[in-house]
Phi, psi and omega in degrees: 000133179288131178278147178296143181280144176280171183298325180286349176264354183245127176271313181221133173225123178246135181232103175056047178292136175225143174225117184240135178246149172268134179246127184236139180285332180227145176304328181295328179297326178295321178293317179300324183295328180297330183251009183288149175286167183299130179091347180266129183233146178243004179218201178226159184265143174235121180270103177285328174222140181219116171057055181263122180225133176191166177227134177245112177294155179300134178085002180260166180241125178251128178256145177242131175230160180156161179292168174300132181087008182284341180113008183297309181295322178298316179297317180296322178294323177294318181295328178276355179067024170274348171232142177265131177291149177291323177205169182101172182240145181225130177239123179232124182243109179124168180279132183257135168241126188234143171234093186255277183262153183301121176079006180294135182087002179252147171260115185298338180278341180279157174285170176300319179300312181296325180287331174299313180292322179295309185292317181294326178291324176297326180280359172108006180272146174277163183301321179296322179291322178294319178304318182293328186257358187300311182299321179295319180297313182294318180298317181293323181288337182073023185247028184303321183284349184238006188294339180258016175260150177300138183290346176293345177268358182282151170282170180298322179295322179293321175306308184296318182299317180290316181297316180295319180299319179292312186299326183263003181257355184265010181052058182284159173279327182226128177247127179246120185238116178268196184281356179299333182298335182291350181285335185296163180283174186298313183298317181288329178301317177298311180300320184293319180288328172297319179295320178300318179293325177294317179297321177297315180296331180283355176100006179284153174270137184233133171247120195232127180249128183205153172263359181268115179292330179294314179297324178302313182285327184283328188255323193271154174264332175210164185216153177237134174254117179257144177214116179053043176082000181243150181275111180281323187204140172228111186198194177294153180303323181297314182291320180293316180299318180294314182294318180294317179298319179295325178292323178293321179295324179296330180273340186247354187297330184257023182280354177124150185287339185298319180292319181296329185262010180287109181257116187265138178273161180270173181295149173287151180300143177229149182287329185234130174250127181304154179305135177083006182235166176210153183221145168284135177248341178201136171227120181235127181238133179225150174235120181054039176086356180260124181256142178173185177265336178235112187236155176246144181222157176255132184303129175062011180236323186285152177255127179253128178235140178233129179238129185233134171239149181211165173229135185229148179300144185296339182272006182250150174287166179305140185275185175246138175259128180240133178244137179224142178232128181219167176284167178295337177281355177098005179278122181290127180265313179200159174209155177208162180209156177295331181294306184286339176272357178070030181259127179276132179265123182275146177231129183274185184294341178266013180063031176248154179205173180207165178207147178237136178233136181227133169251104186301325177214120181286118180270029180276148173270176183307135178153180179248136185226160179227149187252139172229145178233137182235143174249112186241170178288174187295338179260002180059035177261319182245136178262120178285314189204162178205155172240093186277132176053042186286339180218142176247132182240126175257118182263126179256144184210138179273344180283168181253003180297151182249152177133197181252319182228155176254119182261130176303141184207168182231133177259136170053036177054032184286341183085353178270115179277123181262122175249181182297334179272359180118201181287158172215000000 
């Protein structure tokens, strides 16, 4: 039997949290409501959060997923205590550093330097501590040339870079990261996820909101799926990601064939790749020696080959190549990567590289499938570039078996392994 956790083992505990707003058709109705007698209402109630309960142990990472308007940002604001719940109990143990909305905690009239001291002091640092960490904060943000300019002149990406640098430099016990992080550029996105992994390794608790199912599975220890302010699921990231993805497919599967058949080309080769970035320059897919965007294959007989070329900034380590195969309805059939297969990707003196992948015999059953290729960082946390649905493959089969793949099997302990082509 599991023993109850003590307070020092719990970073965040929510018990039946609710957040309700009043919606009024006229401003005057809001005034009437202030003086209304008990039971009399001039508006209607909107439940932004309803009956949310969970526990996050110290040092763990909780991911939040859900459609826009599901209540993710509201929940994070309640956890940061910038919003008060209408009902329910909340326990938070430790210092919180949050990156929620763009520019939150900043004074637009202040310079970047002044906002570093303002924001860090709000997070609990003394001036002497900020002095010691100031150069590190500025260096990580990459805003050294603009640190003495008013932040009202900053772009949205510059806002995020400075705010994230401050939030993760104060050695917080709990880090809360909303969707504002997605505003940053490609190079900073890589740095930020590396920093998140460092903060995680240091033992901090992280609450992370993302629309990326891969980041959910790669970073989080548990996940919550929110829908219209209610918790649909609280489970492992793998189970939540699968269930949430399937729900999205159910809503989009009948949106029309044009979207399903949209085959995107990769970037054209470029001589220079900006610092911190990488690009696919060529993706070639062939079946039985035939190359194209629409290919035909024979079940368990055809050979599938994928050839990928890329260019990467000289300041980056060799990347990871990821291959994915899914149905036209969006159901993932299989995926593989050089990282998980332990294959080293070579990069030449011109910062160019390539990789070849071969499936000697496709064990797919009859149906239509599409190929995607991703270029990711060496830890497979950040995706630099991708060629989504770049090739469509139609698999033909004379058999009547149903499903996606044919698995070799043995009947009655005969010792004869049956494959799609028969015994072997």
